[in-house]
C-alpha positions as CSV (number, residue, x, y, z in Angstrom):
1,M,87.6,72.0,109.9
2,T,85.4,69.1,110.6
3,G,83.4,67.3,108.0
4,P,83.1,64.1,106.0
5,G,86.8,63.9,104.9
6,L,87.6,64.9,101.4
7,L,84.1,65.8,100.5
8,G,83.9,68.2,103.4
9,D,87.2,69.8,102.3
10,V,86.0,70.3,98.8
11,V,82.6,71.7,99.7
12,F,84.2,74.1,102.2
13,A,86.9,75.3,99.7
14,G,84.3,75.7,96.9
15,G,82.1,77.9,99.1
16,L,85.0,79.9,100.4
17,G,86.4,80.4,96.9
18,F,83.1,81.6,95.5
19,G,82.5,83.9,98.5
20,A,86.0,85.4,98.2
21,A,85.6,86.0,94.5
22,I,82.3,87.8,94.9
23,Q,83.2,89.7,98.1
24,P,83.6,93.4,97.3
25,G,87.3,94.4,97.4
26,P,90.0,96.3,95.5
27,L,90.7,93.5,93.0
28,Q,87.1,92.9,92.2
29,A,86.4,96.6,91.7
30,L,89.4,96.9,89.4
31,L,88.5,93.8,87.4
32,V,85.0,95.1,86.8
33,S,86.1,98.7,85.9
34,R,88.7,97.4,83.4
35,A,86.2,95.0,81.9
36,V,83.7,97.8,81.3
37,A,86.5,100.1,80.0
38,V,88.4,97.9,77.6
39,G,86.5,94.6,77.4
40,W,86.9,91.1,78.8
41,K,89.7,89.9,76.6
42,Q,92.2,92.3,78.0
43,T,91.0,91.9,81.6
44,L,91.0,88.1,81.9
45,P,94.7,87.7,82.6
46,A,94.3,89.9,85.7
47,C,91.9,87.3,87.2
48,F,94.9,85.0,87.8
49,A,96.6,87.5,90.0
50,P,95.9,85.5,93.3
51,L,98.0,82.6,91.9
52,L,101.0,84.9,91.9
53,S,100.4,86.9,95.0
54,D,99.1,84.2,97.4
55,G,102.0,81.7,97.1
56,P,104.5,83.5,99.4
57,I,101.7,84.4,101.8
58,A,100.6,80.7,102.0
59,V,104.1,79.4,102.6
60,L,104.8,81.8,105.4
61,A,101.4,81.2,107.0
62,I,101.8,77.4,106.9
63,L,105.4,77.5,108.2
64,A,104.3,79.7,111.1
65,L,101.3,77.5,111.9
66,G,103.4,74.4,112.1
67,R,105.3,75.9,115.0
68,L,102.2,76.5,117.1
69,P,101.0,74.1,119.8
70,R,98.1,71.9,119.0
71,A,95.8,74.1,121.1
72,G,96.4,76.9,118.7
73,L,94.5,75.2,115.9
74,P,91.0,75.4,117.3
75,L,91.7,79.0,118.5
76,L,92.7,80.0,115.0
77,R,89.8,78.2,113.6
78,A,87.4,80.1,115.8
79,A,89.2,83.4,115.0
80,G,88.8,82.5,111.3
81,G,85.1,81.9,111.8
82,A,84.9,85.4,113.4
83,L,86.7,86.9,110.4
84,L,84.3,85.3,107.9
85,L,81.4,86.6,109.9
86,Y,82.8,90.1,109.9
87,L,83.3,89.8,106.1
88,A,79.7,88.6,105.8
89,W,78.5,91.6,107.8
90,T,80.5,93.9,105.5
91,A,78.9,92.3,102.5
92,F,75.5,92.6,104.0
93,R,76.0,96.3,104.6
94,Q,77.2,96.7,101.0
95,W,74.0,94.9,100.0
96,R,71.8,97.2,102.0
97,R,73.6,100.4,100.9
98,P,75.4,99.8,97.6
99,A,78.1,102.3,96.8
100,A,77.7,104.6,93.9
101,P,79.7,103.4,90.9
102,S,82.9,105.3,90.3
103,G,84.2,106.0,86.8
104,G,87.6,107.2,87.9
105,V,88.9,103.9,89.3
106,S,92.2,102.9,87.7
107,A,92.5,99.3,86.6
108,P,95.6,97.1,86.5
109,R,97.1,96.9,83.0
110,T,99.0,93.7,83.4
111,L,98.8,90.5,85.5
112,L,101.8,91.6,87.5
113,E,100.2,94.9,88.4
114,A,97.0,93.1,89.6
115,A,99.2,90.7,91.6
116,A,101.0,93.6,93.2
117,L,97.6,95.1,94.1
118,N,96.5,91.8,95.7
119,L,99.8,91.5,97.6
120,L,99.2,94.9,99.2
121,N,95.7,93.9,100.2
122,P,95.5,92.7,103.9
123,N,92.7,90.2,103.2
124,P,94.9,87.4,101.8
125,Y,97.2,87.6,104.8
126,L,94.2,87.4,107.3
127,A,92.6,84.6,105.2
128,W,95.7,82.4,105.2
129,A,96.6,83.1,108.8
130,L,93.1,82.5,110.3
131,V,91.1,80.4,107.7
132,L,93.0,78.8,104.9
133,G,96.2,77.9,106.8
134,P,94.5,76.0,109.6
135,A,92.2,74.3,107.1
136,V,95.1,73.2,104.9
137,V,97.1,71.9,107.9
138,T,94.1,70.0,109.2
139,A,93.5,68.5,105.8
140,W,97.1,67.5,105.4
141,R,97.1,65.7,108.7
142,R,94.3,63.5,107.4
143,H,95.9,62.9,104.0
144,P,98.0,65.1,101.7
145,V,95.5,64.5,98.9
146,H,92.9,66.3,101.0
147,A,95.1,69.4,101.4
148,V,95.9,69.5,97.6
149,A,92.2,69.0,96.8
150,L,91.2,71.8,99.2
151,V,93.7,74.3,97.7
152,A,92.9,73.3,94.1
153,T,89.2,73.6,94.6
154,L,89.5,76.9,96.4
155,Y,91.5,78.6,93.7
156,G,89.8,76.9,90.9
157,T,86.4,78.1,92.1
158,M,87.8,81.6,92.8
159,L,89.3,82.0,89.4
160,L,86.3,80.6,87.5
161,T,84.0,82.9,89.4
162,M,86.1,85.9,88.7
163,V,86.4,84.9,85.0
164,A,82.6,84.6,84.8
165,F,82.3,88.0,86.6
166,V,84.6,89.6,84.1
167,L,82.8,88.1,81.1
168,L,79.5,89.3,82.4
169,A,80.8,92.8,83.0
170,G,82.7,92.9,79.7
171,T,80.0,91.6,77.5
172,S,77.1,93.6,79.0
173,R,79.4,96.6,79.5
174,L,77.9,97.1,82.9
175,L,76.5,94.8,85.6
176,S,72.9,95.9,86.5
177,P,72.4,97.0,90.1
178,R,70.1,94.1,90.6
179,V,72.7,91.5,89.6
180,Q,75.4,93.2,91.7
181,R,73.1,93.2,94.8
182,A,72.2,89.5,94.2
183,L,75.9,88.5,94.0
184,V,76.8,90.5,97.1
185,A,73.8,88.9,99.0
186,A,75.0,85.4,97.9
187,S,78.5,86.2,99.1
188,A,77.2,87.4,102.5
189,A,75.1,84.3,103.0
190,I,78.0,81.9,102.1
191,L,80.6,83.7,104.2
192,A,78.2,83.8,107.2
193,G,77.5,80.0,106.9
194,L,81.2,79.1,106.6
195,G,82.0,81.5,109.5
196,L,79.5,79.9,111.8
197,L,80.8,76.5,110.8
198,L,84.4,77.4,111.7
199,L,83.5,79.3,114.9
200,V,81.4,76.4,116.3
201,A,84.0,73.8,115.3
202,G,86.8,75.8,116.9
203,L,84.9,76.3,120.1
204,K,84.0,72.6,120.3
205,E,87.6,71.5,119.9
206,L,89.1,73.9,122.5
207,G,88.2,71.5,125.3
208,P,90.1,68.3,124.2
209,S,93.0,70.2,122.7
210,T,96.4,69.5,124.1
211,G,99.6,71.4,124.2
212,R,101.5,69.1,121.7
213,R,102.8,70.4,118.5
214,W,101.0,69.5,115.2
215,T,103.9,67.6,113.9
């Protein structure tokens, strides 16, 4: 990821965290359904499921990335950009043809159940392998503080957004279709912008890349 150092890392992580929290998926659907069914107080703990499920995924991804040649970094960055563009397209299709609400969706009753659901979701694995892993490794090479700030901003933004989402769903008992479509549209726009940023950056760096390892 290119950008003005620490500020670029923080802006990138904040946008990605917001887009990931709003992006329609199993965890988001379950959070909303549970908030509507039992209220926001009992649902809030499930918002912290990514903190439990993403740790092992992140460690495995970073260890694997550290063994790749330097040329693999821009390739993965470009692939990550393509993944974000695909997610943006998925969100755009959801915005154009919103799915009918389902009243029969079961929601996680505990934080551990929500973490298990997220652990079985392929999206965190793809995100850490193609987007977050390369970004963290690149930030660490500039300075460890940059990597820590990136991860903290990412998950801080993601958790705060999901908490706000749950509060909105739990207090209003149901998100209006207009609000849901607006959030999905915002997610599509953010993911598309970040995807283009990563794709262009990865393609630009393919030329001067060498075969040396990152370490």
